[in-house]
Backbone bond lengths (Angstrom), bond angles and torsions (degrees), N, CA, C in turn:
res aa  C-N    CA-C-N  psi(-1)  N-CA   C-N-CA  omega(-1)  CA-C   N-CA-C  phi
1 M - - - 1.439 - - 1.526 108.28 -
2 A 1.290 117.28 131.99 1.460 122.13 -175.81 1.525 111.10 -101.25
3 F 1.331 115.05 153.04 1.455 120.74 171.03 1.522 107.99 -151.66
4 T 1.310 115.47 165.25 1.452 120.82 -179.74 1.518 109.44 -103.15
5 L 1.312 115.69 134.57 1.455 121.33 176.02 1.520 107.38 -111.61
6 R 1.310 115.85 115.30 1.462 119.80 177.68 1.521 108.60 -84.82
7 T 1.309 116.48 133.31 1.449 121.36 -177.86 1.524 110.06 -121.56
8 D 1.321 114.78 163.80 1.461 120.93 171.53 1.529 107.08 -116.01
9 D 1.326 117.20 -178.60 1.470 120.70 -176.91 1.523 112.18 -60.37
10 E 1.325 116.41 -40.09 1.467 120.15 -179.04 1.528 111.44 -64.05
11 L 1.329 116.67 -46.02 1.463 120.56 179.45 1.514 110.98 -67.48
12 D 1.329 117.98 -40.14 1.464 121.12 176.93 1.531 111.08 -57.66
13 A 1.328 116.03 -45.47 1.461 120.02 -179.04 1.529 110.63 -64.27
14 A 1.324 117.08 -43.25 1.468 120.60 179.31 1.525 110.64 -64.01
15 L 1.308 117.25 -43.31 1.469 120.52 178.31 1.524 110.94 -62.67
16 D 1.316 116.39 -42.12 1.469 119.29 179.21 1.527 111.00 -62.46
17 R 1.328 117.35 -45.25 1.475 120.38 179.21 1.525 110.88 -60.64
18 M 1.323 116.16 -48.33 1.466 119.57 -175.45 1.525 112.24 -67.84
19 T 1.336 117.34 -39.70 1.469 118.68 179.76 1.519 110.69 -66.08
20 Q 1.338 116.78 -36.93 1.470 120.31 177.13 1.528 111.04 -66.06
21 E 1.321 116.36 -46.06 1.467 120.98 -178.03 1.522 112.05 -64.67
22 L 1.333 116.46 -39.47 1.462 120.59 -173.81 1.521 113.61 -96.80
23 G 1.316 116.91 -11.06 1.456 120.13 -179.97 1.523 112.65 68.25
24 L 1.322 115.84 35.27 1.463 121.10 -179.21 1.520 110.19 -117.38
25 S 1.314 115.98 157.95 1.457 119.90 170.97 1.525 108.44 -75.51
26 R 1.297 116.98 162.67 1.471 120.04 176.32 1.530 110.17 -58.52
27 Q 1.318 115.43 -42.81 1.468 119.49 -179.23 1.518 111.04 -59.37
28 E 1.332 117.20 -47.36 1.471 120.65 -177.80 1.529 110.77 -68.98
29 L 1.317 116.97 -38.53 1.459 120.55 177.63 1.525 110.85 -60.00
30 I 1.315 116.59 -50.31 1.459 120.77 -179.29 1.525 110.24 -63.86
31 R 1.325 117.31 -40.11 1.473 121.44 178.15 1.523 110.12 -59.00
32 Q 1.343 117.14 -49.20 1.455 120.93 -178.37 1.528 111.79 -64.69
33 L 1.314 116.89 -41.24 1.465 120.07 -179.98 1.522 112.01 -64.77
34 V 1.321 117.00 -42.52 1.468 120.17 -179.87 1.523 110.56 -66.50
35 L 1.320 117.22 -44.21 1.463 119.90 179.46 1.528 111.63 -64.57
36 A 1.325 117.89 -38.91 1.467 121.18 178.14 1.531 110.37 -64.86
37 E 1.312 117.17 -42.12 1.466 120.07 178.76 1.523 111.16 -65.84
38 A 1.324 117.26 -40.24 1.471 120.66 177.79 1.529 110.46 -61.82
39 E 1.334 116.99 -41.97 1.466 120.70 178.55 1.531 110.75 -64.97
40 R 1.339 116.38 -42.13 1.465 120.61 178.81 1.523 110.87 -61.43
41 R 1.312 116.35 -41.83 1.468 120.28 179.80 1.527 111.32 -67.90
42 D 1.336 116.62 -38.61 1.466 119.91 177.49 1.523 110.51 -61.84
43 K 1.325 116.79 -44.30 1.463 120.67 179.17 1.515 110.50 -64.02
44 R 1.324 116.94 -40.60 1.463 120.93 178.96 1.521 110.07 -63.68
45 S 1.317 116.62 -41.09 1.457 121.21 178.74 1.526 110.65 -62.81
46 D 1.326 116.58 -42.20 1.469 120.72 177.26 1.529 110.85 -62.84
47 L 1.321 116.83 -43.63 1.461 121.30 178.88 1.527 110.48 -62.97
48 D 1.322 117.10 -43.85 1.465 120.46 178.35 1.526 111.51 -59.28
49 A 1.321 116.75 -40.09 1.464 120.48 179.57 1.526 111.15 -64.43
50 V 1.316 116.70 -42.82 1.468 120.55 178.48 1.529 110.13 -64.47
51 L 1.322 116.13 -46.18 1.465 119.25 179.94 1.523 111.36 -62.25
52 D 1.322 117.84 -40.90 1.462 121.00 178.61 1.523 111.88 -61.14
53 S 1.319 116.53 -34.04 1.462 118.68 -178.27 1.534 112.90 -86.47
54 E 1.332 117.55 -29.51 1.466 120.79 -173.82 1.523 114.68 -97.31
55 L 1.308 118.20 -34.72 1.466 119.75 -176.28 1.524 114.08 -58.70
56 P 1.323 119.49 -39.03 1.471 117.88 179.39 1.536 113.14 -57.64
57 R 1.330 117.94 -30.94 1.467 120.44 179.55 1.517 111.65 -66.04
58 Y 1.324 116.54 -26.35 1.456 120.98 -176.25 1.529 112.85 -111.60
59 A 1.314 116.76 15.62 1.464 121.09 -174.75 1.523 112.21 -59.15
60 V 1.324 117.86 -44.36 1.463 120.90 -178.02 1.528 110.29 -64.84
61 A 1.328 116.81 -45.64 1.464 120.04 -179.58 1.532 110.36 -63.98
62 L 1.324 117.56 -41.88 1.461 120.59 179.68 1.533 110.80 -65.55
63 E 1.301 116.48 -37.33 1.467 119.95 177.74 1.518 110.85 -64.34
64 R 1.315 116.41 -42.63 1.462 120.27 178.37 1.515 111.99 -64.20
65 L 1.324 116.03 -39.64 1.471 119.68 178.91 1.522 111.00 -65.06
66 G 1.310 116.98 -30.43 1.457 121.35 -178.97 1.496 113.79 -77.46
67 Q 1.326 118.33 -11.07 1.462 120.84 -177.65 1.494 112.38 -86.74
């Protein structure tokens, strides 16, 4: 599925630098960056869920350690 990405001079320059450094097309660079960010956010979401469920069990101990 195709879409248009409108860029400005700053983004054009950054894309040009990164594609040259990495040897990727703009399309592949943007694809990899978006997928990496999505994975990072998924992992962060998983971590947040674990912390939300586990931290309350240790709240008293963590409070004492902070004093």
